[in-house]
GUNUZA-740995 format. One record per residue: x, y, z of N, C-alpha, C in turn; residue in three letters. Coordinates in steps of 0.02 Angstrom, whole numbers, plus 50000, padded with zeros to 5 digits. Atoms other than C-alpha are relative to their C-alpha. Layout:
<atoms>
XYZXYZXYZALA;...
</atoms>
This chain:
<atoms>
499505004149953500185964048304499924996550025MET;500005003749925500495949748388500095000150080GLY;499944997949939500555945948584500164991650041LYS;499715006649988501745934748664499875005450062ILE;500194999249933501355931748856500664998550037PHE;499415004449957502965929048978499864997150080VAL;500185000549923502325920449139500764996750041LYS;499555000349952503295921649280499764998550068THR;500154998949909503265919949478499915006149998HIS;500614993849983502075931949546500505005450063LEU;499554997049946503355939549707500395006549963GLY;499604995250031503895956349673500844999849991MET;499075003150032505825950649685499964994949925GLY;499765003150070505425939549536499715004549954ASP;500184991550051504615955949431500594998950000ASN;499384992350018506185963849453500604996649985ILE;499625004950032507205948849405499944997749943VAL;500055000650066506285947949250500125006449955HIS;500154994250039506375966249191500634996849948ASN;499564999650032507955962949096499574993649913GLY;500215003650078507185944948985499505005449983MET;500864998650035505255954848962500335005349961ILE;499904992550061506275971448884500394995149954ARG;499655003950066507625956648778499654997749982LYS;500295003550067506035947748724499785007149958ILE;500354996050037505255963648697500425003649912ALA;499604997550055506915970248581499894995149960GLN;499865004850077507025953148483499274999549960ASP;500345003150051505185951248415499205007450017ASN;500484991050000504735971248382499064999849951PRO;500644998750006503085964748294499794995350045GLY;500575002749949502225958548440500125004650066TYR;500114995949936501595966348614500064995950045GLN;499805005649942502355957448782499275004850047ILE;500685002449935501055952648914500634997250048TYR;499985004449917501535948949108499795002650034THR;500854998449941500565948249245500605000050070ALA;499704997749928501125956149440499054997950028ALA;500554999949971499915952649560499745007950034LYS;500134994649987498765966049635500275007550014GLU;499334998249958499915971949766500625002749996HIS;499274998150015501415973649669499835001749929TYR;500144997150071500425980749490500575006949975PHE;499524992550017501065998049501500525000249999LYS;499195000350013502695995049553500204994649923ASN;499555003350082503015983049384499655003649950VAL;500174995550061501895994449289500605004350010GLU;499864994049990502936005549340501055001449968PHE;499445000650006504495997649291500115001149924MET;500035002150084504035995649113499555006549954TYR;500374995450004503286011049094500065003849926ARG;499524998850052504526016848967499805000249944ASP;500005003950071504166003848843499344999049979ASN;500695002550003502546004148764499794993949969ASP;499935003050023502745990848679500014989850079ASN;499975003549937502595981348866499175000650058ILE;500424998649972501045977548942500004996050080THR;500025005749930500585970449144499405000649996VAL;500745001549994499125962549195499984999450074ILE;500385003449919498315961949366499874993950005SER;500115006550001498315946649424499644998650063VAL;500245001749912497395938949606500664993650021ASP;499285005749971498995924549597500144995549950GLY;499805006650033499615909449502499234998549968ASP;500965000950026497445905249467499775003449958ARG;500384997050025497085919949418500395001849933GLY;499555002050068498525919949275499874993349963MET;500405005850040498075904349231499504997949972ASN;500654999750051496385906949184499765005549975LEU;499984994050029496835922949121500474998549906HIS;499445002250054498035913848993499414995149945LEU;500725005650008496395899048993499795003549954ARG;500704992350040495205916548916500485002049945ASP;499874994150059496435925948829500644995149950VAL;499665000750049497255922148650500635001949994LYS;499364999750037499285921148633500224996449928TYR;499375001650071500255920048485500544992550019ASP;499475006449999501565912748580500135000350093LYS;499865001349937501955908148799500514999550015ILE;499294999949968503595911348858499954999350063ILE;500015000049922503685903149042500564997850033THR;499555003549966504955902749147499884999850077SER;500285001549919503905895149308500024992750003HIS;499785005449982504495882749374499354994150001PHE;500365003149968502795875249394499704996049924ALA;500255001450084502955872149182500504994850009ASP;499475001150035504665866749171500604998950087ASN;499854999149959505475860749330500824994250003ASN;499525000649999507025855649253500845000450032SER;499434995949980508375867549318499795001150078LEU;500485001649958508145868249514500395005850013HIS;499804992249977508295885649613500494999950009TYR;499655001149966509335878649721500874999249976GLU;499574997550061510415878349594500525002549985THR;499834994350030510425889449500499785008050011TYR;499904994949977509785902449584499565004749959PHE;500314997250041508875918049477500354998949916ASP;499854999950042509835910849341499534995549978ASP;500395007450016508745896249312499585000549973ALA;500404996550052507535908449246500014998949960PHE;500014997450061508315914249121500244993149956TYR;499665005650018509235896449059499444996650009MET;500745006550003507325887949085499755002749928LEU;500494995350043506755902048926500754997649932VAL;499594999950016508505901548851500555003449958GLY;499804995349992509115916548876500685001950048ILE;499454997849948510795921748964499925003850039ASP;500174996649936510875924749117500025007750018PRO;499414991649980512175940949093499225007249991LYS;500564996350027510395948449017499665003050069VAL;500034997849957509715950149184500435007050009LYS;499384992649959510995965549231499905004549929THR;500004998450078511255969349026499495006749988GLU;500574996750038509615974948987499475001050058TYR;500454997849936508895979549183499735009249990PHE;500054992550023508185997249144499515002950061HIS;500364998749977507116008549254500105008749996ILE;500004990950035506526025349197499775003650048ASP;500434995649911506336034749372499825003949971ARG;500384993250009505326048349418500395001950065ASP;499254997449953506676058549505499335007150040TYR;500854994149946505116072749550499964995750070ASP;500255003449940504396059149656500534997350061ARG;499555002149954505986052549726500135004350041GLU;499534994749976506696068049782499125005150065ASN;500454995449930504946073349883500044993150017GLU;499925003349958505096056249939500595001750064VAL;499364997049982506966060849978499895006550093TYR;500114998049978506136076250064499594999050080ASP;500185001349929505116068850184500294997850060GLU;499715004349936506026055850267500865003050032LEU;499124996250005507646066050266500025006750009ILE;499914991449993507676084150237499745002450075THR;500104995249941506426088150341499894997350055LYS;499575001449921506876078750494500755002050024ASN;499784997949983508176088450480500794994350012GLY;499345007850009509356069050442500695003049971ILE;499225000350077511326073850349500174993249976THR;499715005149999511886055550384499484993450026ASP;500725004149978510606039150397500604996349964TYR;500175004450043510606021450352499314996649984VAL;500845002550039509166012250256500264991050020PHE;500305006549979508465996650299499305000249960VAL;500774999150036507405986750215499934991450039HIS;499705004650002506835970250311498944998150002GLU;500655001050010505105959550344499444998650058LYS;500474997449926504275964550515499204993850020THR;500545006350011502775952850466500054995450048GLU;499505005249990503845940350493500454997250048GLU;499525000249944504895943750619500694997749983ARG;499645000950020506245944350508500585004549997ILE;499934989449979507225960250581500904996650012LEU;498964996349987509235965850553499965001450082ILE;499434997549917510205966550726500065007450005ASP;499824997950006510305982350754500715001850004ARG;499314999849967511985979750840500365001149930ASN;499345001150082512695976350641499795006849959ARG;500234993150029512215994450590500345003850027LEU;499524994449995513366008250586499695004950055GLU;500424996649931513046016250776499985007750001PRO;500414994250006512276033050822499745001749938ASN;500404996050071511516034850640499344998350016LEU;500705002350015509516036750599499964993749945PRO;500395007950022508866021150559499455004749931VAL;500494997950030507806024350399499444992449962ILE;500295007050023506606009850375499514999249950VAL;500484999950066505766005950200499094999950026ALA;500885003049979503636006850226499904997749944ASP;500325004950067502645999650105499415006049975ARG;500234997050026501736015850100500435005349913LYS;499614998250061503166020149959500124995749953HIS;499945004050058503346012849791500784997250010GLY;499285003450020505056002949782500525005149998ILE;499514991750054505746017049660499995002850026PHE;500114993749963505296029149762500415004750047GLU;499214999249945506616027849888500684998949966LEU;499424999450042507906027449757500575004050024LEU;499354997650000508866042249795499914999750067LYS;499655006049935508646035449990500424999550001VAL;499275007049972509726021449991500425003549932ILE;499364995350019510806032849858500415002350028GLU;499534999249986511166041549973500064998250089ASN;499855004449921511186029250122500804999650029ALA;499495001749980512826028450218500254990250002LYS;500065009849992512306008150206499525000449999SER;500655004150010511055999250130500084992750033VAL;499925006949979510515984450226499154996249983ASN;501005004749990509065971850177500074993849999VAL;500145007149988508505954950209499954995349921VAL;499815003250049508285941450079499275005049972SER;500744995050040506595952349984500115003349953SER;500024996250102506305963849813500285003850009SER;499234995750004507655974949873500544996549971PHE;499315000850027508795964649878500114995449926LEU;500045001250062508295958549709500235005049945SER;499594993350056508655975549636500294998550000LEU;499004996549996510305978349702500504992449965PHE;499485004450025510815959649630499755001749880MET;500314997250049509955970449475500565004749959CYS;499754992850028510895984549463500085002750091LYS;499554998549927512005989249662499505009249989LYS;500244994449975511186007149693500455005450034PHE;499634997949947512366009349841500674993850007ASN;499665006849998513976001549847500214998750078GLU;499745006149936514055996950024499114998850021ARG;500785006949982512435985850025500144992450041THR;499685002749977512565972450140499274996650002PHE;500705005949986511185957950136500544995050051ALA;499985001449922510745951050326500064993749998HIS;500355007850009510695933650291500134993950055MET;500185004249945510685927250450499255000550015TYR;500705002050018509035930450450499654997749981CYS;500625003750031508155921550318500564996149920ASP;499615004350060508835909150177500555002250004ARG;499424998950011510465908850214500474996649930LYS;500035002050048510535897750080500345000249933PHE;500204998350084510485909149933500655003550007ILE;499454997249992512245917650005500554999449954ALA;499524998150039513225912349896499995001849914PRO;500074998250047512555916049730499755006950042TYR;500274993749980511995932849813500905004950002ILE;499374995349999514015936849862500264998649889ALA;499774998350098514225933049654499705005149954LYS;500284991450018513225948549621500175004650017ASN;499704994849969514395960649715499825000950048ASN;500374994749937513415961249877500114996450067ILE;499385002949968514315958650014499504998050086GLU;500155006549979513675944350136500115002750087ILE;500044999449970513285946050302499764994350052LEU;500515005749983512985930250433500144998350073LEU;
</atoms>
C-alpha cells in the first residue's frame, strides 16, 4: 500500500476543518494509507476524529518544525499540502477556510459534505452526567472562550438566570457534544469549537461572539449559518 501525507496547519480548528478533505482523499485513493499530523496536545482529539477509518493515520508532532523534520525523514509517495507556507496564492483573509480546499483542488463543499465524527455516546453521557445531571441542572448555556488570552464572552449577552457551563480542557472537544446539543444556547469565540460548528452545527441556537476577537472573519462565519454577535 502506498502512502500519502496531507500537510495542514496544526491548530485544532485547522485539523477539524480538514476532516472532510482528508476523508475525501482517503476515499479517492483506496490503495493508499493517508497520513496527517497533529500537535502533541491535540493528538488524542485528532486521532479520535478518524478512529472509524483504518486508512487514516495521525502522527504526533511538536509543531511545524517537527512536521517538516518528519517529512524529511519519511518517504511518502505523495504530499498534498494546504499549508500557506508552501503556497500563498490564496489569501486566508479573502477565502478563509475555503482556501485550504481550493489550494489542493477540492471543492470547499467537501468540508461539510464529507465531515464525520464517529461519536462515543457512552463517554458523552458520562460527561453530561458529570456536568449537568449530578449538579441538578436542567436548563443551561454552553460557553467556550479563551480564558488564558482574556478573550471572554460578555455574560450580559447570554440568557439571564441560567447556569453557564464553560468548556474545560479536561474534557475532549468531542466528549462535550451531548452537553452542546442539549444547551439552551451555545456561545463561542473564534476557536476550534467555532471551526467544528462551521463543519456541523450541533445546536441550532449557536452564537459566535465576534466582538471578542477576529471580527474580520465574521462575514465568512455568517455564510456558514452561524449567528454573529458584534
